[in-house]
C-alpha positions in Angstrom: 77.2 163.5 222.1 73.8 163.9 221.1 73.1 165.4 217.8 69.8 167.2 217.2 68.1 167.0 213.9 66.4 170.0 212.7 63.0 168.5 211.6 62.7 171.1 208.6 65.6 169.2 207.3 64.7 165.7 207.5 63.3 163.6 204.7 61.4 160.5 206.0 61.1 157.8 203.4 58.7 155.1 204.5 59.3 151.8 202.8 57.7 148.3 202.3 58.7 146.2 199.2 60.9 148.9 197.7 64.0 146.9 197.1 63.7 147.5 193.4 63.0 151.3 193.9 64.9 152.3 197.0 68.2 153.3 195.2 66.3 155.5 192.8 64.4 157.2 195.3 67.6 157.8 197.5 69.5 159.4 194.3 66.3 161.6 193.5 66.3 162.9 197.1 70.0 163.7 197.2 69.8 165.3 193.9 67.9 168.2 195.8 69.7 171.3 196.4 69.3 171.5 200.2 71.0 170.2 203.2 69.2 167.5 204.8 69.2 164.3 206.7 67.4 161.1 205.4 65.4 158.7 207.6 64.7 155.7 205.8 61.8 153.3 207.8 61.2 149.9 206.5 58.3 148.1 207.8 59.3 144.6 207.5 59.5 144.1 204.1 59.9 140.5 203.0 61.9 141.4 199.7 64.9 142.5 201.6 64.6 146.3 201.5 66.0 146.6 204.9 69.2 144.8 204.0 70.1 147.4 201.4 
């Protein structure tokens, strides 16, 4: 079944070489008092960000 995501409740996090920071960023976003989805987009980071 297709799920429709309300774009006003979508947090988009673009990343490039953020392996050392991505966990902190995600935890900070999850600390917000709101209902939302997170979309993390990695642009081929050579540091392994996408593998996390």
